[in-house]
N, C-alpha and C positions, 0 to 999 in steps of 0.2 A: 431299319430292317432287323438288325441284330437284337434290339430290345424286344421287338414284337415276336421274333422267333423264340427268344428265351421265355417270354411270358407264355406263349402258346405251349412250349415244351413243358413248362411247369404245370399248366392246367392239365395237359394230357397225362403227365406222370401222376398227378394227384388223383385224377379220374381212374387211371389204371390201378393205383394202390387201393383206393377205396372199394372199387368193384371187385378186385381180387380178394381182398380181405373179407368183404361181404360174402362172396362166393365160397370162400374157404370156411367161414362160419356156418353157412348153410350146409356145406358138405359134411362138416363135423357134427353139428347139432341136429340137423334134420335128415342126415344120411342121403345127401344128394338133392334134397329139395324137389322131389318129384321125378328126378332123372331115374329111369328104371335101372335096377341092379343088374339086369341082364346085359347092359352095356359093358359091364366089367367081366363078363364071361370070357375065359381065355387069358385073363390077366392075372397077375399075382395078388390082386385085391379082391376081398370079399365084401367090402363096404366102401363107402366114400370117405372114411376117416383119414387114411393116409393121403389120397389125392387132395382132400380138402385142406389138410395141413400143408402140403406142398404148395397148393395154390395160394393160401392165405399168408403163410410165412415166407416162402421163397419168392414167389412172384410178387405178392403184395409188398413184401419187405424190400425187395430190390427197387420196385417202382417208388415206394415211399422214400427210401434213402436217396434215390436219384432226384426226386422232387425237392427234397430238403437241401441237398448239396447244390443243385442248380439254382434254387432260390437264393442261397447264400453266396453264390458265385465261388464256390470252393474250387481249388485247382484241379481236383479229380472229378468234378461234376460231369465232364464229357465222358469219362470212362464209366462212371456210374450209370449215366443215361444210356450209354451203348449196351452195357450189360443188361439193363432193364428192358430195352427194346428187343434185343436178341432173346432174352428170357421169355418174353411174351410170345414171340414168334415160335420158339421151340415148344412152349406149352401148347399152343394152338395146333401145331403139327402132330404132337403126341396125342392130344385130345381127338383130333380128326381120325388118327389111326385106330384109336380105341373105340370111340363112340359113334363115329360117322359124322355127317355134315349137319350143321345148324347155322342159320343166318347170323347168329351172334359170333360165330367163329370168324366170319368175314369182318365184322366190326373190330374184333380184338386183334386180328391179323393186321388190319389197316392201322390200328393204334400203334402196334409195334413198329411197323414200317414208317409211319409218320414220325414217331420218336427218333428213329434212326436218321431220317431225312433232315429233321430239325437239328440234330447234333452235327450233321455235315454242314448245314448252313452256319451254325455257330463256329465251326472250325474253319470256315472259309472255303470248304471243298465245293459246296454248292452255293453259287452266288451269281447274280445277273452280271456282275462286273468282273468275275473271275476270268472270263474269256478275254475281255478287253485288256486285262493286265498281263496276260500270257505273252511272252516274246514270240514274234513271228519268225 
């Protein structure tokens, strides 16, 4: 169970990293890749340059770092994956507040939640046998 949870977490983290970096590149190079600039009205941004950099470097970077540390079973991998999962969720909440709803936000919110749940499995917090081990 633990091995499968770690493998699934690694896959989710690499997916999150690649898609965030890809989205960041599109935000920077193609200025939002078709997302209307009017979504940024009322924000401090006049283009998708800064949001694209945040998405690619911060979100993609934390997802990638967490994937690598988890794959290498580094002692701080759980912390890295937790930061990456919460980072993804925070990004989605901010994006929702600025741009409104898109079905992709549901996917990436679920990705962040899934990462956090898998970290809890790896830490033994969520386990089918945890209840049985608890003293009565």
